[in-house]
C-alpha positions in Angstrom: 38.4 35.3 15.4 40.7 38.0 14.3 38.3 39.3 11.7 35.4 39.2 14.1 37.2 41.0 17.0 38.4 43.6 14.5 35.0 44.3 12.9 32.7 43.7 15.9 29.7 42.9 13.6 26.2 42.4 14.9 25.6 39.6 12.4 28.3 37.2 11.2 28.0 34.2 8.9 30.8 31.7 9.1 30.8 29.0 6.5 33.2 26.1 7.3 33.3 22.6 5.8 31.9 19.8 8.0 34.6 18.7 10.4 36.5 22.0 10.4 35.6 23.0 14.0 32.7 25.4 13.8 31.6 24.5 17.4 35.1 25.3 18.7 35.2 28.7 17.0 31.7 29.6 18.2 32.4 28.7 21.8 35.8 30.5 21.8 34.0 33.6 20.5 31.2 33.2 23.1 33.8 33.0 25.8 35.5 36.2 24.5 32.2 38.1 24.3 31.2 37.1 27.8 34.7 37.9 29.2 34.6 41.4 27.6 31.0 42.0 28.8 29.8 42.5 25.2 27.0 40.0 26.0 25.5 38.6 29.3 24.0 35.4 28.1 24.0 32.9 25.2 21.3 31.1 23.2 22.4 28.2 20.9 19.9 27.1 18.4 20.5 23.6 16.8 18.6 21.4 14.3 18.0 18.4 16.6 17.6 17.3 20.2 20.9 15.3 20.0 22.8 18.3 18.7 21.6 20.7 21.4 22.9 18.3 24.0 26.2 18.0 22.1 26.5 21.8 22.2 25.9 21.9 26.0 28.6 19.2 26.6 31.1 21.0 24.3 30.4 24.3 26.1 30.8 22.8 29.5 34.4 21.6 28.5 35.4 25.3 28.3 33.5 26.5 31.3 30.3 27.8 29.7 27.2 26.2 31.2 24.2 25.9 28.8 20.9 24.3 29.8 19.8 21.9 27.1 16.5 21.0 28.9 15.2 24.6 29.1 11.6 25.0 28.2 10.2 28.2 29.9 10.5 30.6 32.8 13.5 32.1 34.5 16.8 30.4 34.0 18.9 29.2 37.0 21.7 31.6 37.8 24.3 28.8 37.5 23.8 28.8 33.7 25.3 31.2 31.1 22.4 30.4 28.7 20.3 27.8 26.9 20.6 25.3 24.0 17.3 24.9 22.1 16.1 23.5 18.7 14.7 25.5 15.7 11.4 23.6 16.3 11.4 24.7 19.9 11.9 28.4 18.8 9.1 27.9 16.3 6.7 26.9 19.1 7.5 29.8 21.5 9.3 32.7 19.7 8.1 35.3 22.1 9.7 33.5 25.1 13.1 33.8 23.4 12.4 37.4 22.3 11.7 38.4 25.9 15.0 36.8 27.0 16.9 38.7 24.4 15.2 42.0 25.4 16.0 41.5 29.1 19.7 40.8 28.8 22.4 41.3 26.2 22.4 38.0 24.2 24.6 36.2 21.8 22.6 33.9 19.6 24.5 31.1 17.9 22.5 29.7 15.0 24.0 26.3 14.2 23.4 24.9 10.6 21.4 28.1 9.9 20.1 26.8 6.6 17.6 24.8 8.7 15.9 28.1 9.7 14.5 28.1 6.2 13.1 24.5 6.5 9.6 26.0 7.0 8.3 29.5 6.6 7.1 29.4 10.3 10.7 28.5 11.6 12.2 31.3 9.6 9.6 33.8 10.8 9.9 32.5 14.4 13.7 33.0 14.3 13.3 36.5 13.0 10.8 37.4 15.7 12.7 35.7 18.5 16.2 37.0 17.8 15.6 40.4 16.2 16.5 42.2 19.5 19.7 40.1 20.1 22.9 42.0 20.7 25.0 39.7 18.5 24.1 36.9 16.1 26.5 34.3 14.9 25.3 32.0 12.1 27.2 28.8 11.3 26.9 26.3 8.4 28.9 23.7 6.6 26.5 23.9 3.6 25.3 27.5 3.1 22.9 26.4 0.3 19.4 25.0 0.2 17.6 22.9 -2.4 14.8 25.5 -2.4 14.5 29.3 -2.5 13.3 29.9 1.1 15.4 32.8 2.5 17.6 32.0 5.5 17.1 34.5 8.4 19.9 36.9 9.2 21.8 36.0 6.1 22.9 38.7 3.7 22.1 38.2 0.0 23.9 40.0 -2.8 22.7 40.3 -6.4 25.1 39.1 -9.1 25.5 40.3 -12.7 22.9 37.8 -13.7 20.3 39.4 -11.4 20.2 36.4 -9.1 20.7 36.9 -5.4 23.2 34.6 -3.6 24.1 34.3 0.1 27.2 36.2 1.2 29.4 34.8 3.9 31.6 36.9 6.2 34.2 34.1 6.4 34.5 30.9 4.4 36.8 28.0 5.1 36.2 25.3 2.4 37.1 21.6 2.2 40.1 22.5 0.0 41.5 24.9 2.7 40.9 22.4 5.5 42.5 19.5 3.5 45.6 21.6 2.9 45.8 22.4 6.6 45.4 18.8 7.6 42.1 19.6 9.5 40.0 17.2 7.4 40.7 13.8 5.9 41.0 13.2 2.1 37.9 11.3 0.9 38.3 8.3 -1.4 34.9 7.4 -3.1 34.5 3.7 -4.2 31.7 3.4 -6.7 30.0 0.1 -7.6 28.0 -0.7 -10.7 26.1 -3.9 -11.6 23.1 -5.4 -13.4 19.6 -4.5 -12.1 16.3 -6.1 -12.9 12.9 -4.8 -11.6 9.2 -5.0 -12.2 7.3 -1.7 -12.8 3.8 -0.9 -11.5 2.5 -1.7 -15.0 3.9 -5.2 -14.7 6.8 -4.7 -17.2 10.2 -6.3 -16.3 13.1 -4.0 -17.0 16.8 -4.7 -16.9 19.6 -2.1 -16.8 23.2 -1.6 -15.7 24.2 1.1 -13.3 26.3 3.8 -15.0 24.8 3.3 -18.5 22.8 6.2 -20.0 19.2 6.0 -18.7 16.3 8.4 -18.3 15.9 10.1 -14.9 13.0 7.7 -14.1 15.0 4.5 -15.0 18.0 5.8 -13.0 15.8 6.1 -9.9 14.3 2.7 -10.3 17.7 1.0 -10.9 19.0 2.8 -7.8 16.2 1.5 -5.7 16.8 -2.0 -7.0 20.5 -1.8 -6.1 19.7 -0.8 -2.5 17.1 -3.5 -2.1 18.4 -6.0 0.6 16.9 -8.9 -1.3 19.4 -8.6 -4.2 23.2 -9.2 -4.3 24.3 -5.6 -4.7 24.0 -4.5 -1.1 25.5 -7.7 0.5 28.5 -7.4 -1.9 29.1 -3.7 -1.2 28.7 -4.1 2.6 31.2 -7.0 2.5 33.6 -4.8 0.4 33.2 -1.9 2.9 33.9 -4.2 5.8 37.1 -5.3 4.1 38.1 -1.7 3.6 37.3 -1.0 7.3 39.6 -3.9 8.3 42.4 -2.3 6.2 41.8 1.2 7.7 41.8 -0.2 11.3 45.5 -1.4 10.7 46.4 2.4 10.9 43.3 3.7 12.9 42.6 0.9 15.4 39.2 2.3 16.6 37.9 3.3 13.1 34.2 2.8 12.6 31.8 2.5 9.7 28.4 4.0 9.0 25.7 2.9 6.6 23.2 5.6 5.8 19.9 3.9 4.9 16.7 5.3 3.3 14.2 4.0 5.9 13.9 1.9 9.0 13.1 -1.4 7.2 16.2 -1.1 5.0 18.3 -0.2 8.1 17.2 -3.3 10.0 17.9 -5.5 6.9 21.3 -4.0 6.3 22.2 -4.6 10.0 21.3 -8.3 9.6 23.6 -8.6 6.5 26.4 -6.8 8.4 26.0 -9.3 11.3 26.5 -12.2 8.9 29.5 -10.5 7.3 31.3 -9.5 10.6 29.9 -11.8 13.3 29.2 -8.6 15.3 25.8 -6.9 15.9 25.9 -3.3 14.5 24.4 -0.3 16.3 21.1 0.6 14.7 19.9 4.2 15.0 16.3 4.5 13.7 15.0 7.9 14.7 15.7 11.1 16.6 14.6 9.9 20.0 16.3 9.8 23.4 17.6 6.2 23.0 19.1 7.3 19.6 21.4 9.9 21.3 22.6 7.3 23.8 23.3 4.8 21.1 25.3 7.3 19.1 27.3 8.4 22.2 28.0 4.7 23.1 29.1 4.0 19.6 31.3 7.1 19.6 33.1 6.0 22.7 33.6 2.2 22.0 35.5 0.4 19.3 32.7 -1.6 17.6 32.8 -1.8 13.8 29.5 -0.6 12.3 26.5 1.7 12.9 23.4 1.8 10.6 21.3 4.9 10.7 18.4 6.6 8.9 18.9 10.2 7.9 19.5 11.7 11.4 23.3 11.0 11.4 23.8 12.9 8.2 24.3 16.3 9.9 26.2 17.7 12.8 26.4 14.4 14.8 30.1 14.2 15.8 31.6 10.7 15.8 35.3 11.4 15.0 36.2 7.7 14.6 33.9 7.2 11.6 36.3 6.5 8.6 34.3 4.3 6.3 30.8 5.0 4.9 28.2 3.4 2.7 25.8 5.8 1.0 22.8 3.4 0.8 20.0 6.0 0.4 18.2 7.4 -2.6 18.3 11.0 -1.2 19.9 12.9 -4.0 20.3 16.6 -3.0 23.7 18.1 -2.9 23.0 19.4 0.6 22.3 15.9 2.1 25.2 14.4 0.2 27.6 17.1 1.5 26.4 16.7 5.1 26.5 12.8 4.9 30.1 12.9 3.6 30.9 15.4 6.4 30.4 12.6 8.9 33.7 11.0 7.8 36.1 13.8 7.1 36.9 15.1 10.6 40.7 14.4 11.1 42.1 13.5 14.5 45.7 13.1 13.4 47.5 13.8 10.1 47.4 11.1 7.5 44.0 9.6 8.2 41.8 8.9 5.1 38.1 8.5 4.7 36.4 6.0 2.4 32.8 6.3 1.1 31.1 3.6 -0.9 28.3 4.5 -3.3 26.3 3.3 -6.4 27.4 4.4 -9.8 24.7 7.0 -10.2 25.6 10.1 -12.4 24.3 12.6 -9.8 26.3 11.1 -6.9 29.5 10.8 -9.0 29.1 14.5 -9.8 28.7 15.4 -6.1 31.8 13.3 -5.3 33.8 15.0 -8.0 32.7 18.5 -6.7 33.7 18.0 -3.1 35.9 21.1 -3.1 33.3 23.3 -4.9 32.0 26.0 -2.6 28.3 26.8 -3.1 26.1 29.7 -2.0 22.4 29.7 -1.4 20.6 31.0 -4.5 17.5 33.0 -3.6 16.1 33.4 -7.1 15.3 30.7 -9.7 16.9 31.5 -13.1 14.4 33.4 -15.1 12.6 31.3 -17.8 13.8 32.4 -21.1 15.2 31.1 -24.4 15.8 27.4 -25.2 19.5 28.2 -25.1 19.3 28.5 -21.3 17.8 25.0 -21.0 17.2 23.2 -24.3 15.6 20.3 -22.3 13.0 22.4 -20.5 10.1 21.0 -22.4 11.3 17.4 -22.1 11.9 17.9 -18.4 8.3 19.0 -17.9 7.0 16.0 -19.9 9.2 13.7 -17.9 8.0 15.2 -14.6 4.4 14.8 -15.8 5.0 11.2 -16.8 6.6 10.4 -13.4 3.6 12.0 -11.6 1.2 9.9 -13.6 3.1 6.7 -12.9 3.0 7.3 -9.1 -0.8 7.6 -9.1 -2.2 4.2 -7.9 -4.8 2.6 -10.1 -6.7 -0.7 -9.6 -4.8 -2.7 -12.3 -1.4 -1.6 -11.1 1.0 -4.0 -9.3 3.4 -3.0 -6.5 6.8 -2.0 -7.8 9.3 -4.8 -7.1 13.1 -5.2 -7.2 13.8 -8.6 -8.8 17.5 -9.1 -8.8 20.8 -7.2 -8.7 24.5 -7.9 -8.7 27.6 -5.8 -7.9 30.7 -4.9 -9.9 33.5 -2.7 -8.6 33.4 0.2 -11.0 35.9 3.0 -10.1 37.6 5.1 -7.4 37.0 8.9 -7.3 39.5 11.1 -5.6 40.2 14.9 -5.9 38.1 15.3 -9.1 39.9 12.4 -10.9 38.6 8.8 -11.6 40.7 5.6 -11.4 40.3 1.9 -11.9 38.8 -0.7 -14.2 35.8 -2.8 -13.5 36.3 -5.9 -11.3 34.2 -8.7 -9.7 33.6 -8.5 -6.0 36.2 -10.6 -4.2 38.7 -10.4 -7.1 42.4 -9.5 -6.7 41.7 -6.3 -8.7 39.0 -5.1 -6.3 41.3 -6.0 -3.3 43.9 -3.8 -4.8 41.7 -0.7 -4.1 40.1 -2.0 -0.9 43.6 -2.5 0.5 44.8 1.1 0.2 46.4 2.0 3.5 44.2 4.0 6.0 47.1 6.4 6.8 48.2 8.4 3.8 48.9 12.1 2.9 46.6 13.5 0.2 49.3 13.5 -2.5 50.2 9.9 -1.6 46.6 8.9 -2.3 46.8 10.3 -5.8 50.1 8.6 -6.5 49.0 5.2 -5.2 45.7 5.3 -7.2 47.7 6.0 -10.4 50.0 3.1 -9.7 47.1 0.7 -8.9 45.4 1.6 -12.2 48.6 1.2 -14.2 49.1 -2.2 -12.7 45.5 -3.2 -13.4 45.8 -2.1 -17.0 49.0 -4.1 -17.4 47.5 -7.2 -15.9 44.4 -6.8 -18.1 46.6 -6.7 -21.3 48.2 -10.0 -20.4 44.9 -11.9 -20.1 43.5 -13.7 -23.2 40.6 -11.9 -24.8 38.1 -14.7 -23.8 38.8 -14.0 -20.1 37.8 -10.3 -20.4 34.2 -10.6 -19.2 34.1 -7.0 -17.9 34.6 -3.8 -19.7 38.3 -3.5 -20.0 38.7 0.3 -19.9 40.0 2.6 -17.2 37.4 4.8 -15.4 38.3 8.1 -17.2 37.4 6.3 -20.5 34.0 5.3 -19.2 32.2 8.5 -18.3 29.0 8.0 -16.4 26.2 10.0 -18.1 22.4 10.2 -18.1 20.3 9.6 -21.2 19.9 13.4 -21.4 23.6 14.1 -21.2 24.3 11.6 -24.0 21.7 13.3 -26.2 23.4 16.6 -25.5 26.8 15.1 -26.5 25.4 13.8 -29.8 23.8 17.2 -30.5 27.2 18.9 -29.8 28.9 16.4 -32.2 26.4 17.0 -35.0 26.7 20.8 -34.5 30.5 20.6 -34.8 30.3 18.3 -37.9 27.9 20.8 -39.5 30.3 23.6 -38.9 33.2 21.6 -40.3 31.1 20.7 -43.4 31.0 24.4 -44.2 34.7 24.8 -43.5 35.9 21.7 -45.4 33.2 21.3 -48.1 32.9 17.6 -47.3 29.4 16.1 -46.8 28.2 15.2 -43.2 28.2 11.4 -43.9 31.8 11.5 -45.1 33.0 13.4 -42.0 31.1 11.0 -39.6 32.7 8.0 -41.4 36.1 9.5 -41.2 35.6 10.1 -37.5 34.6 6.5 -37.0 37.7 5.3 -38.9 40.1 7.5 -36.9 38.5 7.2 -33.5 36.9 3.7 -33.7 33.5 2.6 -32.5 30.0 2.2 -33.9 27.8 4.9 -35.6 27.1 7.9 -33.3 23.6 6.8 -32.5 25.1 3.7 -30.8 28.4 5.2 -29.6 29.3 5.7 -25.9 29.8 9.0 -24.2 33.6 8.6 -24.4 33.5 7.7 -28.1 31.5 10.8 -28.8 33.8 13.0 -26.7 36.8 11.6 -28.7 35.1 12.5 -32.0 34.3 16.0 -30.8 37.9 16.5 -29.8 39.0 15.2 -33.2 36.7 17.5 -35.2 38.0 20.4 -33.1 41.5 19.4 -34.0 40.7 19.2 -37.7 38.9 22.6 -37.7 41.9 24.3 -35.9 44.3 22.9 -38.4 42.3 24.4 -41.3 42.2 27.9 -39.9 
């Protein structure tokens, strides 16, 4: 507010982490601009029907009346303005342009990255709000998965020649966590064995978290989320146990399962009813009944809601504290918005817990919660192999995946055959904790039972203690009882097949360099590394074993200098 009042800009982009209070800021500013006669009316543009109603309700609480049902014609004098959707502006841009031309208007563009969802929406926003007196753009995620420009956002060219969005004010997750505005997020990741049948009729088995090709990761992920296997029932049961623990400190805490499609959502709801004995709220699409269901769930004390996509952004249910990421949507934008549903803090000490499959991409997103991103307008220029040594392989893989998706007469439907679940690790503040454990075991309960009211530094300390206790308990067990991988999470990095190849390439490059330095043959150095670090030949070694050998070669090379 201070910066805005001081600078009085026509355009202002405020980037604030989900849950930080963008709506409160925007309406406080709107009230100030109305009071000082800088503007005479307000237009709020939101991504969905539900959100425009939510804006009108929030505005009414501070005395600003917005009409969320406005469609055309003159506005009743009792209103200060309107709340509309980007789709609505796309249909009638000239209507909104005329309104801006007739009276001094403040336009609030909520989750402005959506204005780039289609070229027509972006163009309609430009046309409709070009004459506006003031424009306030808000977003929790100022980046897009594509390069469509976002209207009224300033882009600045970096040293690399790539243009990135430039915010006037940024308030990231790290800032908000330090101020007690958002909750710390504990991610609980589950692995397990998957088996599925491809369209060619081949049966494939794999374990989540083990190095796989991009295609195999996608199919293993789909298998895990299939309601016919054991992975989803075990993870939903674990999430409900976590919710019970959280409700000891937050009595009205609720849980949300984000599903890929309507069939999966209904199936997950049936499983949750068996687990809890209570029928969950199921939100299937962005329709009038959906808004009412969300409002009802927000106000009551029931345990679970299952939703498809629409609850991933902007929908405000402050009591949500436990989530299950049961969708195959894998963009950083969607993940950030989904996690944003759980982070809004109502009182200091509340924690959020999100359950997810052990998929490399998701674990990367979870570990990068505090990383601030900007929208990149230009794709990196195609150049040397050094920029992307896997460019050719990526293209071949993309072609192969396209071919597989084309239906032919002799193909069978893809089918998930079976799955099981294994507690894999806890991710918090960029660090990973825990050893693998069976669902229902004492070791799993150790992590599910973390109190729901904790300060951020207490979470870190408690996770370290739990892992130490688990390691000590593991060492006391006879070797024949160790049926799961007995290594802490940081010693079990989750990588893709491509990342593992890259690590092997890095090790070979370093061994070659050390060969020139030491005069020893490659084979001798590799054998020495195996003797010192342990493990099989590098072609069969795990990511952690290869990383250990890389560190050891670096140590030897440094000593010789």
